[in-house]
N, C-alpha and C positions, 0 to 999 in steps of 0.2 A: 808489554815490553819489559817493564820493571821485573815482573816475576820471571821472565826468561833470562834476564841478567842474573838474578839470584840463583836460578837453577843452572846457570852456565851453559845455556842452550845457544845463546847468541853472544857476540862480542862487539864492542864499539872500538874501532881502530885497533883491533887485535888484542884488546884488554877486556877482562871481566871486572866488574865493579859490584860484587855481591854485598859488601857492607853498606856502600852508599845507596844501592838500589833498595836494600831492605829498610834502611832508615827512611827513605822517601815513601815506601809502601806504608810504614807505620804512620808517617805524617798524614798521608792521604786517608788512611782509615780513621785517624783521629779527627780529621777535618769532616769526614762524612758523619761520624758520630755526633760531632758538635752541631752540624746542620740538622740532624734528626732531632736533637734536643730543642733546637730553636724553631722546630716545625717548618723547615724548609724542604723542598723536594730535591732529593739527591740527584735525580736525573737531569735537573735543569740548572745545576750549578756550573758557573764558568769562572775560570781563574782570571781575575781582574788585574792583579799585580802580584808578582813573585820577586822577592829580593833576598839576596844572601850577602851577608857582611862578615868580615873577618872578626872573630871574637877575641877573647883574651887568651894569652899564653900563660900558663901557670906551671909551676914545678910540682911534679908528683914524686914523692919520695919512693925509692925502690925498696929500701930495707932500713932497719934500725941501725945496722952496723956499718952501712956504707954511707959515705958522705955525698956521693954523687946522686943526682936526681934526674928524672926524665922529664923533658918538656912535653906538655900535653897541650894540643891546640884545640880550639873550639870555634864554632861558627854560629851565627844567628841567622835563622831562616824565617822570613815572613811571607805568608801567602794570604792574599785577600781574595775572597770569592764573592760572587753575587748571583742571585737567582734570576734567570731570564724566562 
C-alpha cells in the first residue's frame, strides 16, 4: 500500500502522500535490516507499539542576505517490534 501511495496509484481521501509514504518505507526497511543484524526472523515480526510525537520547530535560514527564515518542523517516530 505504501509503495502504491509513492507511485500515486491509490489515494487516501483524495490525497496522495508520496513523501510521507516514502519515509515510512525507509523506516520499515531500516527496521527489517536491524532485525536481520539481531538475528530475528523478518517474517515473524509484529509491531508491538508505534508512537509519533511532535518534534522541535527550528528556523532554517533561507539565504545569507535575507533576514527571514523558514520554520522547519520535525517529528519523532518510535516503533517497537517483537518476534512471534
